Every structure is written in C-alpha cells, then in structure tokens.
C-alpha positions as CSV (number, residue, x, y, z in Angstrom):
1,M,21.7,-57.5,-54.1
2,A,22.5,-56.0,-50.8
3,T,21.9,-52.0,-51.9
4,S,19.0,-53.4,-53.4
5,R,17.4,-55.0,-50.2
6,S,18.3,-52.1,-48.1
7,V,16.6,-49.3,-50.1
8,L,13.4,-51.6,-50.6
9,G,13.4,-52.4,-47.0
10,L,14.0,-48.7,-45.8
11,V,10.9,-47.9,-48.2
12,E,8.8,-50.7,-46.1
13,Q,10.1,-49.7,-42.8
14,M,9.1,-45.9,-43.8
15,G,5.9,-46.8,-44.5
16,L,6.1,-46.0,-48.1
17,S,5.2,-49.3,-49.9
18,T,2.3,-48.7,-50.9
19,S,2.7,-44.8,-51.7
20,W,2.7,-43.5,-55.4
21,R,5.0,-40.7,-54.0
22,I,8.2,-40.5,-52.1
23,A,8.6,-36.7,-50.6
24,A,12.7,-35.1,-51.2
25,S,13.4,-35.5,-47.8
26,E,12.4,-39.1,-47.6
27,F,14.2,-40.0,-50.8
28,E,16.9,-38.2,-49.7
29,A,16.7,-40.1,-46.6
30,I,16.6,-43.4,-48.3
31,C,19.6,-42.8,-50.4
32,S,21.8,-41.8,-47.8
33,M,21.1,-44.6,-45.5
34,S,21.3,-47.1,-48.2
35,S,24.6,-45.3,-49.5
36,T,22.8,-45.9,-53.3
37,S,22.8,-43.0,-55.8
38,P,19.2,-41.3,-56.7
39,I,19.5,-42.7,-60.0
40,A,20.2,-46.4,-58.7
41,A,17.5,-46.0,-56.0
42,L,15.2,-45.2,-58.8
43,Q,15.8,-48.3,-60.6
44,T,15.6,-50.2,-57.3
45,L,12.1,-49.0,-56.9
46,L,11.0,-50.0,-60.1
47,P,9.4,-53.7,-59.1
48,L,7.0,-51.4,-56.8
49,A,5.9,-49.2,-59.5
50,Q,5.5,-52.3,-62.2
51,S,3.6,-54.5,-59.5
52,R,0.8,-51.5,-59.6
53,S,0.2,-52.5,-63.4
54,V,-3.1,-53.0,-64.5
55,M,-3.1,-55.0,-67.7
56,P,-6.3,-57.0,-68.6
57,I,-5.3,-56.4,-72.3
58,S,-1.6,-57.0,-73.2
59,R,-0.7,-58.7,-69.9
60,F,2.3,-57.2,-70.0
61,R,3.3,-55.2,-67.0
62,V,5.4,-51.6,-66.8
63,G,6.5,-49.8,-64.0
64,A,8.1,-46.1,-64.5
65,V,9.8,-43.8,-61.8
66,A,10.5,-40.4,-62.2
67,L,12.7,-37.9,-60.1
68,G,11.4,-34.2,-59.9
69,R,13.1,-31.2,-60.3
70,S,12.2,-30.8,-56.3
71,G,13.9,-34.3,-55.7
72,S,10.6,-35.9,-54.8
73,V,9.7,-39.6,-56.8
74,Y,6.8,-40.3,-58.8
75,F,5.5,-44.0,-59.2
76,G,3.5,-44.9,-62.7
77,A,2.1,-48.1,-64.0
78,N,0.3,-48.6,-67.2
79,I,-3.5,-49.2,-66.7
80,E,-5.7,-50.7,-69.5
81,I,-9.2,-50.4,-69.4
82,P,-11.6,-53.1,-70.8
83,H,-14.8,-52.5,-73.2
84,V,-13.3,-49.0,-74.4
85,A,-11.1,-47.7,-77.1
86,I,-7.4,-48.9,-76.8
87,N,-6.4,-45.4,-76.5
88,Q,-8.1,-45.0,-73.5
89,C,-5.4,-47.0,-71.9
90,I,-2.5,-44.9,-69.8
91,H,1.2,-45.7,-70.3
92,A,3.3,-45.9,-67.1
93,E,5.4,-43.1,-68.1
94,Q,2.3,-41.2,-68.7
95,F,1.0,-41.9,-65.4
96,A,4.4,-41.1,-63.4
97,I,4.4,-37.5,-65.1
98,A,0.6,-36.9,-64.3
99,N,1.2,-38.1,-60.8
100,A,4.3,-35.4,-60.7
101,F,1.5,-33.0,-62.2
102,L,-0.7,-33.6,-60.0
103,A,1.6,-32.8,-57.1
104,R,2.6,-29.6,-58.8
105,E,5.9,-31.0,-59.3
106,K,8.4,-28.1,-61.9
107,G,10.3,-30.2,-63.5
108,I,11.6,-34.0,-64.0
109,E,15.5,-34.7,-63.8
110,A,15.1,-38.6,-64.5
111,I,12.9,-41.3,-65.4
112,A,13.3,-45.0,-64.8
113,I,11.5,-47.7,-66.7
114,T,11.1,-51.3,-66.5
115,A,10.6,-51.3,-70.4
116,M,12.5,-49.1,-73.3
117,P,9.6,-46.3,-73.5
118,C,7.2,-46.4,-76.8
119,G,7.4,-43.4,-79.4
120,H,4.0,-42.8,-77.5
121,C,5.9,-41.6,-74.3
122,R,9.1,-40.2,-75.8
123,Q,6.6,-37.8,-77.4
124,F,4.4,-37.5,-74.7
125,L,7.9,-36.4,-72.5
126,C,8.9,-34.0,-74.8
127,E,6.3,-31.5,-73.3
128,L,8.3,-31.0,-70.1
129,P,10.6,-28.6,-69.1
130,D,14.4,-29.1,-70.6
131,A,13.0,-32.1,-72.1
132,K,15.6,-33.2,-74.3
133,S,18.1,-33.3,-71.4
134,I,15.9,-35.6,-69.2
135,T,18.0,-39.2,-68.5
136,V,16.2,-42.1,-69.3
137,H,17.2,-45.3,-67.4
138,V,16.0,-48.7,-68.7
139,S,18.2,-51.6,-67.1
140,E,19.8,-53.4,-69.6
141,Y,20.5,-50.5,-71.9
142,E,22.8,-47.5,-71.5
143,V,21.7,-44.1,-69.9
144,F,20.1,-42.3,-72.5
145,T,18.7,-38.7,-72.9
146,L,15.2,-38.3,-74.1
147,N,17.1,-36.3,-77.0
148,D,19.0,-40.0,-77.5
149,L,15.9,-41.6,-78.0
150,L,13.8,-38.8,-80.2
151,P,16.9,-36.9,-82.0
152,H,14.7,-35.2,-84.5
153,N,11.6,-34.9,-82.4
154,F,8.6,-32.8,-83.2
155,G,7.6,-30.7,-80.3
156,P,6.2,-27.3,-78.8
157,G,8.8,-25.3,-80.4
158,D,7.1,-26.3,-84.2
159,L,3.8,-24.8,-83.2
160,L,4.4,-22.0,-80.9
161,S,7.1,-18.9,-81.7
162,N,7.4,-19.0,-77.3
163,P,6.4,-22.4,-76.2
164,T,5.8,-23.2,-72.5
165,D,5.4,-26.8,-70.6
166,M,3.4,-29.2,-69.0
167,L,4.3,-28.6,-65.5
168,S,5.4,-25.1,-65.2
169,H,2.9,-23.2,-67.3
170,A,0.7,-20.7,-66.1
171,N,-3.1,-21.2,-65.4
172,T,-5.5,-19.9,-67.7
173,P,-8.3,-17.5,-66.2
174,L,-11.6,-19.4,-67.4
175,K,-15.0,-18.8,-66.3
176,V,-18.5,-20.9,-66.8
177,T,-20.9,-19.5,-69.1
178,R,-23.6,-22.4,-69.4
179,S,-24.4,-25.8,-67.8
180,E,-26.2,-28.6,-69.3
181,V,-27.3,-31.7,-67.9
182,V,-25.8,-34.7,-69.4
183,R,-27.1,-37.4,-67.2
184,G,-29.3,-37.0,-64.0
185,K,-32.4,-34.9,-63.4
186,E,-30.6,-31.6,-62.9
187,V,-27.4,-29.7,-62.9
188,V,-24.9,-31.2,-60.1
189,S,-23.9,-28.9,-57.0
190,D,-22.1,-25.5,-57.8
191,E,-19.1,-26.9,-55.7
192,T,-18.4,-29.9,-57.9
193,I,-18.4,-27.6,-61.2
194,L,-16.3,-25.1,-59.0
195,Y,-13.9,-27.8,-58.9
196,A,-14.2,-28.9,-62.4
197,A,-13.5,-25.2,-63.4
198,I,-10.3,-25.0,-61.3
199,A,-8.7,-28.1,-62.9
200,A,-9.5,-26.7,-66.4
201,E,-7.6,-23.5,-65.4
202,R,-4.9,-25.7,-64.8
203,S,-5.0,-27.5,-68.0
204,Y,-2.4,-27.5,-70.2
205,S,-4.0,-26.6,-74.0
206,P,-1.5,-24.1,-75.6
207,F,-1.9,-25.8,-79.4
208,T,-5.8,-26.0,-78.9
209,S,-7.2,-23.9,-76.1
210,S,-9.1,-26.8,-75.4
211,H,-8.4,-26.0,-71.6
212,A,-10.8,-29.1,-69.7
213,G,-11.3,-30.3,-66.4
214,I,-13.3,-32.7,-64.5
215,A,-14.6,-32.9,-60.7
216,I,-15.8,-36.6,-59.7
217,K,-17.3,-36.3,-56.1
218,V,-17.1,-39.5,-53.8
219,G,-18.5,-38.6,-50.4
220,E,-16.8,-35.9,-49.3
221,K,-14.0,-36.0,-51.7
222,Y,-13.7,-34.3,-55.3
223,I,-11.3,-36.4,-57.5
224,T,-9.8,-33.9,-60.3
225,G,-8.0,-34.0,-63.3
226,S,-6.9,-31.5,-65.8
227,Y,-6.4,-31.8,-69.5
228,L,-3.0,-32.3,-70.3
229,E,-2.5,-31.6,-74.3
230,N,0.3,-32.9,-76.7
231,S,2.1,-30.8,-79.5
232,A,1.6,-34.4,-81.6
233,F,-2.1,-34.1,-80.4
234,N,-2.7,-38.2,-79.6
235,P,-0.3,-38.5,-77.1
236,A,-2.5,-36.3,-74.8
237,L,-3.7,-37.1,-71.7
238,P,-7.8,-36.0,-71.2
239,A,-8.7,-34.6,-68.1
240,A,-10.7,-38.0,-67.3
241,Q,-7.8,-40.2,-67.7
242,V,-5.8,-37.7,-65.1
243,A,-8.9,-38.0,-62.8
244,Y,-8.8,-41.5,-62.9
245,I,-4.9,-41.6,-62.1
246,N,-5.5,-39.2,-59.2
247,A,-8.3,-41.6,-57.8
248,L,-5.6,-44.6,-58.2
249,L,-3.3,-42.2,-56.0
250,Q,-5.6,-41.6,-53.2
251,G,-7.1,-45.3,-53.3
252,I,-10.5,-44.3,-54.2
253,S,-13.0,-46.3,-56.5
254,L,-14.8,-44.0,-59.1
255,V,-17.7,-46.3,-58.7
256,A,-19.1,-44.9,-55.6
257,A,-18.9,-41.4,-56.9
258,D,-22.0,-39.4,-56.1
259,E,-21.8,-36.6,-59.3
260,V,-19.6,-35.7,-62.0
261,A,-18.9,-32.2,-63.3
262,Y,-16.8,-31.7,-66.8
263,T,-15.7,-28.4,-67.7
264,E,-14.5,-27.3,-71.5
265,H,-13.4,-24.4,-73.3
266,T,-14.3,-25.5,-76.7
267,N,-12.4,-22.9,-79.2
268,T,-13.2,-22.6,-82.8
269,N,-11.6,-25.6,-84.0
270,G,-13.9,-27.6,-82.4
271,V,-12.1,-29.8,-80.4
272,S,-13.8,-31.6,-77.6
273,H,-13.7,-34.5,-75.4
274,L,-16.9,-34.7,-74.3
275,D,-17.9,-37.9,-76.0
276,S,-14.7,-39.7,-74.5
277,T,-15.0,-39.0,-71.3
278,Q,-18.6,-40.2,-71.0
279,S,-17.2,-43.6,-73.1
280,L,-14.6,-43.8,-70.1
281,L,-16.4,-43.0,-67.0
282,T,-18.9,-45.6,-68.2
283,A,-16.4,-48.3,-68.8
284,L,-15.0,-47.4,-65.3
285,G,-18.6,-48.1,-63.9
286,V,-19.4,-44.2,-63.2
287,H,-22.9,-43.7,-63.6
288,A,-23.6,-40.6,-61.6
289,P,-25.1,-37.7,-62.6
290,F,-23.2,-35.7,-64.9
291,T,-23.1,-32.0,-66.0
292,F,-21.3,-30.3,-69.0
293,S,-20.3,-26.7,-68.3
294,H,-18.9,-24.5,-71.4
295,M,-16.2,-22.2,-70.8
296,S,-14.8,-18.8,-72.0
297,Y,-12.0,-16.8,-71.1
298,R,-12.6,-14.3,-68.3
299,N,-11.9,-11.4,-70.1
300,T,-14.4,-12.0,-72.9
C-alpha cells in the first residue's frame, strides 16, 4: 500500500491527477521516485482511469492504462452513450488506444485493465504494431500476452499481403471533390472542412479504403477524429467516436459546437459511416450546421 500511495501522491503533486496522459519523462520520474516498476505503476494508476468511466447503461466501470513505446502513458475508460445504438459505446481499451493515436504514439508495450478484456477489445488490439507481444495486465490474473488471449486470431495479415498497423501507418493523400449540406443553410467554413480532410488522411482504413475524418468547431478550437478500422470490421472506431474521445481528453463539451464537417472516401464497396455519425452527434446533443464532403485520392 505504501507504493500505491507514493505513486498516486506523486501524480497529484505533479498536477496530473486529472490528466488523460502522462509524458514519458514524467512517468519515468514517478517510477524512479516511488521505486516502482513501470508495470506496477500502470496498475496503480488504474483507479484514476476507472473513475472517469461514464456507464449509465451497464453501471460497470472499466479503466485501462496503456504504456506507449515512447514511454508515455495513456488512460482510457468505458464511455456509454444512451439514446443511440449500443455499438456506439466506447470500450476502455479502445479509448486508451485512440488516446495514443491522437498523441501520435507509434506503438504500445503493455496495457493494464481493471477487468479481463472482452473479445471485441482483444480483436481491436490486433491492429497494433507487434500486437502479439503486447502484455496485458489484470490484477487478479497472471500476465498475458495478446497472443495468449487470442491465440488463433484473425488479423490484418489475413486480408492483406503486406499489412500495416493502426499507429505507424502512413497518411493517405486525399482531396475533397464536393461538399453538401446535411444540416444548416449553407456549407460550413473551408477551414473546418480542411481540418476534417486532414483527419481523414490520418485515418486507418487498409481493408475497405473508407478513409474518414471529422472536425467539430467549438469556439476557436477544432476537435478532430479519424476512422480507425479493424480487420474484423465491427471492432472499428468511427471518426465521430474518436472525436468524442478527443473532446473528453480536452475537457470540451460538444454541445457548444458551432459547425461540423465530416469527410469520407466512399469506395466502390459503398461503406459509409455518415448515418451513424449523425445519430451519434444527435445523441451527444450536437445540433450545429453539418457538412458532408466526398473525397478521392489525390492522384485521380
């Protein structure tokens, strides 16, 4: 218990008790000053992550804390959203990985979780670089690798001969070809559309080429999100969910949004998240002017 108090005490002293991220240098200092191993520190931080859970449906709190390859730490919590399809709920592990993605982290070494990860999250983690060797730490269980938890997994290599990964993939050069009003009297500002287009270029969609991004303007800030696809499809995180995570990270309410731009490359397979994006934003109380922009590859 002394070590636990020391780690959490240091986090509070450093002004990090409400932060969703801990920089590598700060985490190294916390481990050093508390004489705690990085993995033990991750597990000690779990109550902070768990306390940020929003669970009006299940009443079950889940927290996750991921250690990035850079040495930085990323918190996640389950976020449940009423009045919308239940697949719009965000799992704690997904939140932590999206948090790392938004910080431009290039890999995950380990993840600590308050409960054993569900199959949905085990599949989601398969898109990470060196996924099979990521260690998973749940307090009452032994240490597992992701390969232990999903030994015969279906992954990127089953669909692609040269698979990439969710965190270190290259951007996709895209351009806006046309825009249409979804809600409001006219197309939103070029700047908001540009932020959405940049988010779409950062998106990870190697299986369907359905690259998508969203930008939500709130005052002077632009809250963006990129589509994060999964080889098994359903565990994917649509751009709007990643934007919602981004808003939570920054402590910004999307209810006050001034305008929304959603950009998407709709491949011949017809995959689109426009309808689910609208339903999620409505559930979150976002009623700002909304523009949908179609995209194509820059070299076409």
